[in-house]
N, C-alpha and C positions, 0 to 999 in steps of 0.2 A: 748284387742283390742286396748283399748283406750293409755293403757301407750305402746303398741306394735308402735303404731303411733308417738306418743311423741320421741319412741327412734330413729327410722326411721328419724322423723325429726331433731333431734339433729346430726344424722349422715352426712344428707346431708347439714346443716348450717357448720359443721366442716369441709365439703370434699369442700364445695363452699368458705370457709375462707383461706383453705389451698392451692387452686387454687388461689386464689387473692394475697397471700402473695409469693407465687411462682412467678405470674406475675411481681409485683413488684419488686422484686430480680432482675427478668432475665434484666425489663426495666432499673433499676438502673446500673447493669452492662454493658449493652449496651450502655446507656448514657455515661457513665465512658469511655468507648472504646473510641463513638464517639468525645468525647471531646477531645480539643488539648491540655489540662493539664493547667500545671502554667508555667510561663514564667521568667526564672531567673532572675535576675539585671544585664544586661549589665556591669554595673559600677563593681560590684561585681564580676561578672564571665566573663571576657573579650575573654577567650580564646575557641573557640568552632569549633566543626569540626560533621561530619557524619562517622557512621557505615554503610557499603554498600555491596550487594550482588549482585547475576546473577539476585534475583527478581526483584531488581530495574530499569531495562534496562539497554539503553545507557544514558550516564548521560555526561553534558557538563560541563568538571573540570575545563574550564577556567571562566565559569558563576560563580560557586561554589565560586571559588577564587575572584573573583569580589564583590560578595555577601555578604563578609567578616570575609567566614570560612577559619581557619588556618589549618586544618587536615581530613584526612580520615583514618580510620580503613576498611580495608579491609575482607571478609572471602575469606579464602584461602583454605581449607578443611574440611573434617569431615570424621569421622571413620577411616577406615583405607584403604580407596582406593578412597573417592570421592574427586573431585576438586572442586572448584566453575568455572561456566564454563565462567566467566566474570573477574575471578582475574590477570591472565597476562595482560590482555586489560587493566584493570581501574589502574592498578598499573603502566603501562608505561604512559596512560594519564593524570593521576594526576601527577607524577615527572615532566613531562611535563609543568604540570600549575606551577610549585611552589609548591604544596602542601605537608606538611609533611604526612609522609604514616607509617600506622601500619597493621599487620596483626591477624588475629585471625584463629582460629581452632574450631567447633563444637564438643564439646567432649562427646562421646556416650558412655551410661552407661553398654553396652553391648558389648563392646569392649576392648582389653588390653591397658593398658595407654601406655606401653611403645612400642605397635604396633603404636600405635595413634601419640605417640612424632614422631617416624622414619619419619611416613607419611607428618605430618605437616612441619617437617624440610626438607624433598626430596621437597616439595611443594615450597617452599620459598628459597630453595638452592641460592647460589649466590646474594641474595638480599640483601639491604640495608633497615633498618628501624629506624626509628626515637621514637617508643614506645616498650615496652617489647613488646614479642609476647603473645597474647592473649589465654587463652582457655575459650571458651564458656559453662558454667555450670548449667545448667536448667533442670528442669523436664521435660517441655514443649517439646515434639518431642522426648521423651526419653520413654522405658520401665519402666512400674512402680514397677515390681517384682524384680528389683535390692537392693540387700541389702545394705544399706547406709554406713558399714564398707568397704565393698569392693570396692564402689563407691570411698571412699575416699583413700582407697590405691594403688586405679589405676589411681586416680589423680596425688597422692603424686609419684607414678612412672614416669608419663608424667614430671610432673615438673623438676624431680630429672635430668633425661635425657636430657631434653632440655637444662638447664643449666650446665649439664656435656660438651655439646656441644659449649658452648661460650654465649648463649643468655639468658637474663634476661627475666623474664614472670611475667603477670598479669593474674587475673582473673576475667571473666566476670558474674556476677549472680545478680538475684533478689533479693528482701529483704528475699523470702521464701527460696529459695537456699543458701542464706548465714547463715540464722539461721539451716538450717537443714546439711550444708554439710562444710560450711567453718570456722563459728565462735568457736575460739579457736584450730582450726587446722592447720593452713596456716598465722601466723600473720607476716612472714616475706615479703609475696608475696602482692603487689600490687593490690587492689580493683578497679573494673570497675563495679560501681553498676547502675543498674537500678531501678530508681525512679521515680513515678509522684507525690509525696511529696516533700515539701521543708525542709530542704535538705534531701540527704538520710541519713541512719541510721548509718552507722558505720562510726565514724570520721576518720580514716585513708583511706577514699576514694581518689584514684587517677584520676580515671574518672567517671564523672555521665552521664548516658544516662537518660534525664529527660522527652523526648516523644517519640511515635514510629508515630506521625502523624503530623511531623512538615512539613511545605511548603517551600522548598529552589530553589532558581532560579537554573536550569540547570539539575534537577530532576523530572522528571514527577512522579506525585501520592505523595504518603505520604512518609517519610524517617524519620530515628531515626537522634536525634539530640544530640550533647554530650557536655559537659564541661571538660577543664582540670582544675583542683584543683588549687585553688589560692595560695595554700601552696606549692605547687611543686615547686621547685628551677630549673625552664626552661629545664623541661626535654625532649623538643621536640628540643634541639639543640645537643642533646647527640644521638651518632649511637648507636644501638643496633646488 
């Protein structure tokens, strides 16, 4: 009986320690999420912009411009049929405010890459952009059961189809997505990297999204802020 009580006590202590460690992990993740993150040097990284979608609500692009931001990258589409509800309105308003404009497509792992490329191209038809067309490649929001090789093959089809239509492309992803899907596979495609550490991992990054919790005049709530690589040779003067 004594041995049994000690055994039960050990199990209880182990369970309490596990719960405590789990609580610390959740607290740390939540604290990291709430943190505004780093603030990269404006002297080193002077060209900054936002990426926006319908989730950001109504935006005063003149205020964004006056606050010192040079560009916006707008969500255009997703999968094979979804079009962002604010895309056309935001495109027109951003142009009128004198901002440089780009567009991106959320890449679905469970949809054919060529069909997604066609949908993206149809959505941005007759528009001009100051950045390569972006393909947002991330596991969040996508099914987990898709084979990595099939995802890479589908993405390659999408990029090839878009570029055959005369556009340049770039890939948005985070460090995990880069390691899993991009590293060693798309060496010639510019990278738009999400990283909350300084600076992002792959040295060849083109855009760096350094926070999801920025505060910018003209935008209600938190917003993603991006930096243009200082190594890039005036890319926003080129029309894509």
